[in-house]
C-alpha positions as a Markdown table, in Angstrom:
| # | Residue | x | y | z |
|---|---|---|---|---|
| 1 | Arg | 15.0 | -4.1 | -23.0 |
| 2 | Ala | 12.3 | -3.0 | -20.5 |
| 3 | Glu | 10.9 | 0.5 | -20.5 |
| 4 | Lys | 11.6 | 2.7 | -17.5 |
| 5 | Gly | 8.8 | 2.2 | -15.0 |
| 6 | Asp | 8.2 | -1.3 | -16.3 |
| 7 | Ser | 7.1 | -4.0 | -13.8 |
| 8 | Ser | 10.6 | -5.6 | -14.4 |
| 9 | Asp | 11.9 | -2.9 | -12.2 |
| 10 | Phe | 10.4 | -5.0 | -9.3 |
| 11 | Phe | 10.8 | -8.5 | -8.0 |
| 12 | Tyr | 9.3 | -10.2 | -5.0 |
| 13 | Ile | 10.5 | -12.2 | -2.0 |
| 14 | Pro | 8.0 | -14.7 | -0.7 |
| 15 | Ala | 7.4 | -14.7 | 3.1 |
| 16 | Lys | 5.2 | -16.4 | 5.7 |
| 17 | Ile | 3.4 | -14.4 | 8.4 |
| 18 | Val | 4.4 | -15.5 | 11.9 |
| 19 | Gly | 2.7 | -12.7 | 13.7 |
| 20 | Asn | -0.4 | -10.5 | 12.9 |
| 21 | Ser | -2.4 | -8.1 | 14.9 |
| 22 | Thr | -5.8 | -6.8 | 13.5 |
| 23 | Asn | -7.7 | -5.4 | 16.5 |
| 24 | His | -5.6 | -2.3 | 17.5 |
| 25 | Leu | -5.2 | 1.2 | 16.0 |
| 26 | His | -1.5 | 0.4 | 15.2 |
| 27 | Asn | -1.5 | -3.1 | 13.8 |
| 28 | Tyr | 1.6 | -4.9 | 12.6 |
| 29 | Ile | 2.7 | -8.1 | 10.9 |
| 30 | Ile | 5.8 | -10.2 | 11.5 |
| 31 | Leu | 7.4 | -12.0 | 8.6 |
| 32 | Asn | 9.7 | -15.0 | 8.6 |
| 33 | Arg | 12.2 | -13.2 | 6.4 |
| 34 | Gly | 14.8 | -10.6 | 7.3 |
| 35 | Ser | 18.0 | -8.9 | 6.2 |
| 36 | Lys | 19.7 | -12.3 | 5.4 |
| 37 | Asp | 16.9 | -12.7 | 2.8 |
| 38 | Gly | 17.3 | -9.3 | 1.3 |
| 39 | Ile | 14.5 | -7.5 | 3.2 |
| 40 | Arg | 15.1 | -3.9 | 4.0 |
| 41 | Glu | 13.1 | -1.0 | 5.6 |
| 42 | Asp | 10.5 | 0.7 | 3.5 |
| 43 | Met | 9.8 | -2.3 | 1.2 |
| 44 | Gly | 6.2 | -2.9 | 0.3 |
| 45 | Val | 4.4 | -6.1 | 1.3 |
| 46 | Ile | 1.6 | -7.5 | -0.9 |
| 47 | Ser | -0.6 | -10.6 | -1.2 |
| 48 | Ala | -2.6 | -12.1 | -4.0 |
| 49 | Glu | -5.5 | -9.9 | -2.8 |
| 50 | Gly | -3.6 | -6.6 | -2.6 |
| 51 | Val | -1.5 | -4.3 | -0.4 |
| 52 | Val | -0.7 | -5.6 | 3.1 |
| 53 | Gly | 1.8 | -3.0 | 4.5 |
| 54 | Val | 5.3 | -1.6 | 4.6 |
| 55 | Val | 8.4 | -3.0 | 6.3 |
| 56 | Arg | 9.4 | -0.8 | 9.3 |
| 57 | Ser | 12.4 | -2.7 | 10.6 |
| 58 | Val | 14.3 | -5.9 | 10.1 |
| 59 | Ser | 16.5 | -8.3 | 12.0 |
| 60 | Asp | 18.6 | -11.1 | 10.5 |
| 61 | Asn | 15.6 | -13.5 | 10.2 |
| 62 | Tyr | 12.4 | -11.4 | 10.6 |
| 63 | Ala | 10.7 | -8.3 | 9.4 |
| 64 | Tyr | 8.3 | -6.0 | 11.3 |
| 65 | Val | 5.6 | -4.7 | 8.9 |
| 66 | Ile | 3.3 | -1.7 | 9.6 |
| 67 | Ser | 0.0 | -3.1 | 8.4 |
| 68 | Leu | -2.3 | -1.2 | 6.1 |
| 69 | Leu | -4.7 | -1.6 | 9.1 |
| 70 | Asn | -2.6 | 1.0 | 11.0 |
| 71 | Val | -3.8 | 4.6 | 11.4 |
| 72 | Asn | -0.3 | 5.9 | 10.7 |
| 73 | Gln | 0.0 | 4.1 | 7.3 |
| 74 | Ala | -1.0 | 5.5 | 4.0 |
| 75 | Val | -0.6 | 4.2 | 0.4 |
| 76 | Ser | -0.8 | 6.3 | -2.8 |
| 77 | Ala | -3.9 | 5.0 | -4.6 |
| 78 | Lys | -5.7 | 5.7 | -7.8 |
| 79 | Ile | -9.2 | 5.2 | -9.1 |
| 80 | Val | -9.0 | 3.0 | -12.2 |
| 81 | Ser | -11.7 | 4.7 | -14.3 |
| 82 | Ser | -10.5 | 8.3 | -13.8 |
| 83 | Gly | -6.8 | 7.9 | -12.9 |
| 84 | Ala | -7.3 | 10.3 | -10.1 |
| 85 | Tyr | -5.0 | 9.6 | -7.1 |
| 86 | Gly | -4.7 | 10.4 | -3.5 |
| 87 | Pro | -3.7 | 8.8 | -0.1 |
| 88 | Leu | -5.5 | 5.7 | 1.1 |
| 89 | Ser | -5.5 | 5.2 | 4.8 |
| 90 | Trp | -7.3 | 3.3 | 7.5 |
| 91 | Asp | -9.4 | 5.2 | 9.9 |
| 92 | Gly | -9.3 | 2.6 | 12.7 |
| 93 | Arg | -12.9 | 1.5 | 12.5 |
| 94 | Ser | -13.6 | -1.5 | 10.3 |
| 95 | Glu | -10.8 | -3.8 | 9.2 |
| 96 | Gln | -12.6 | -4.1 | 5.8 |
| 97 | Ile | -12.7 | -0.3 | 5.0 |
| 98 | Ala | -10.1 | 2.3 | 4.2 |
| 99 | Ile | -10.5 | 5.9 | 3.2 |
| 100 | Leu | -9.3 | 7.5 | -0.1 |
| 101 | Ser | -9.0 | 11.2 | 0.3 |
| 102 | Glu | -7.9 | 14.3 | -1.6 |
| 103 | Ile | -9.8 | 13.5 | -4.8 |
| 104 | Pro | -11.2 | 16.8 | -6.1 |
| 105 | Gln | -15.0 | 17.1 | -6.2 |
| 106 | His | -15.1 | 17.6 | -10.0 |
| 107 | Ile | -13.7 | 14.0 | -10.5 |
| 108 | Pro | -16.6 | 11.6 | -11.0 |
| 109 | Val | -16.7 | 8.8 | -8.4 |
| 110 | Ile | -18.5 | 5.6 | -9.4 |
| 111 | Ile | -19.6 | 3.2 | -6.7 |
| 112 | Gly | -18.1 | -0.3 | -7.4 |
| 113 | Asp | -15.1 | 1.1 | -9.2 |
| 114 | Thr | -11.7 | -0.5 | -8.5 |
| 115 | Val | -8.9 | 1.3 | -6.6 |
| 116 | Val | -5.3 | 0.2 | -7.1 |
| 117 | Thr | -1.8 | 1.5 | -6.2 |
| 118 | Ser | -0.8 | 4.6 | -8.1 |
| 119 | Gly | 2.8 | 3.7 | -8.7 |
| 120 | Leu | 3.7 | 7.2 | -7.5 |
| 121 | Ser | 6.2 | 5.9 | -4.9 |
| 122 | Ala | 9.3 | 3.8 | -4.8 |
| 123 | Ile | 7.5 | 1.3 | -2.5 |
| 124 | Phe | 4.7 | -0.3 | -4.6 |
| 125 | Pro | 4.5 | -0.9 | -8.3 |
| 126 | Pro | 1.4 | 0.5 | -10.1 |
| 127 | Asp | -1.9 | -1.3 | -10.3 |
| 128 | Ile | -1.7 | -3.5 | -7.2 |
| 129 | Pro | -5.4 | -4.1 | -6.2 |
| 130 | Leu | -6.6 | -2.3 | -3.1 |
| 131 | Gly | -10.4 | -2.5 | -3.1 |
| 132 | Arg | -13.7 | -1.2 | -4.5 |
| 133 | Ile | -15.5 | 2.1 | -3.9 |
| 134 | Lys | -18.3 | 1.6 | -1.4 |
| 135 | Arg | -19.5 | 5.2 | -0.9 |
| 136 | Ser | -18.4 | 8.8 | -1.3 |
| 137 | Lys | -19.2 | 12.2 | 0.2 |
| 138 | Ile | -17.9 | 15.7 | -0.4 |
| 139 | Val | -15.9 | 17.2 | 2.5 |
| 140 | Lys | -14.9 | 20.8 | 3.1 |
| 141 | Gly | -16.8 | 21.6 | -0.1 |
| 142 | Ser | -14.0 | 20.6 | -2.3 |
| 143 | His | -12.9 | 17.0 | -2.0 |
| 144 | His | -14.4 | 13.5 | -2.0 |
| 145 | Glu | -13.9 | 11.3 | 1.0 |
| 146 | Ile | -14.3 | 7.8 | -0.4 |
| 147 | Glu | -14.9 | 4.6 | 1.5 |
| 148 | Ile | -13.0 | 1.7 | -0.1 |
| 149 | Arg | -13.9 | -1.9 | 0.8 |
| 150 | Leu | -10.5 | -3.6 | 0.9 |
| 151 | Phe | -9.9 | -6.8 | -1.1 |
| 152 | Gln | -7.5 | -8.1 | 1.5 |
| 153 | Asp | -9.0 | -9.9 | 4.5 |
| 154 | Phe | -6.3 | -9.4 | 7.1 |
| 155 | Arg | -7.6 | -12.2 | 9.4 |
| 156 | Arg | -7.1 | -14.8 | 6.6 |
| 157 | Leu | -3.5 | -13.7 | 5.7 |
| 158 | His | -0.8 | -16.3 | 5.8 |
| 159 | Phe | 1.6 | -15.7 | 2.9 |
| 160 | Val | 2.8 | -12.5 | 1.3 |
| 161 | Asn | 5.4 | -11.1 | -1.1 |
| 162 | Val | 7.9 | -8.4 | -0.2 |
| 163 | Val | 8.3 | -5.9 | -3.1 |
| 164 | Val | 11.9 | -5.1 | -4.1 |
| 165 | Asn | 12.3 | -2.1 | -6.3 |
| 166 | Asn | 15.5 | -2.4 | -8.3 |
| 167 | Asn | 15.6 | 1.4 | -8.8 |
| 168 | Arg | 14.7 | 2.5 | -5.2 |
| 169 | Asp | 18.1 | 3.8 | -4.1 |
| 170 | Glu | 18.5 | 5.8 | -7.4 |
| 171 | Leu | 15.0 | 7.3 | -7.0 |
| 172 | Asn | 15.5 | 8.2 | -3.3 |
| 173 | Arg | 18.9 | 9.7 | -4.0 |
| 174 | Leu | 17.4 | 11.9 | -6.8 |
| 175 | Ile | 14.6 | 13.1 | -4.5 |
| 176 | Arg | 17.0 | 13.8 | -1.6 |
| 177 | Glu | 19.4 | 15.8 | -3.8 |
| 178 | Asn | 16.6 | 18.0 | -5.0 |
| 179 | Glu | 15.0 | 18.6 | -1.6 |
| 180 | Glu | 18.1 | 20.1 | -0.1 |
C-alpha cells in the first residue's frame, strides 16, 4: 500500500500542444485533450523538463493552459539543498528566467542549486524540476529575491503530461470546510 502523499497519488494524461504563445505578459498553451479525456480545471501541466502551467478551462476536446510564462501564474517551489519554499513566478522579462520570492534572508542560497516543486498544493506533485539558481539579492532587508533559470524552453515545447491528483477533491473539500 502506498504511503499518503506518495507519487502514486498522481497519474498523468499525455497531450500534444496545438497552440502556444511565448511573447506576451499573459501567455497560454492549448492542448489537444479536454473533458472527454479526463482533463479538468486547475490540473498541473508538466514536461520532461519541468513545470509548464495550469489548466484554466476545458472544452470537450481541448484545454486552455495558463503558461508558467504568465505574470498571473505562480507555483509553490522549494530549494533542494535547504528545503526552503516560496512562490515562483515569471516577471514578464526573459522567457528563461522566473523569480523565487519570500525566502527568508537567513536561509543560505547557493548559486547553481536546483529548484523543484514543493508539493504544497494539490496541483503538482513534489520534486518536479523547475530550474537552477542564477543569482540572488536581499529585498526589503528580510527576504531573498532569487533568479531561477528555467529548465523548460517554452519555444521547443511539443508534448506535455497533465497531472491528475487522485486526492484533489478530498484535499480541496477539507480546505474549504476549514476556511468557512
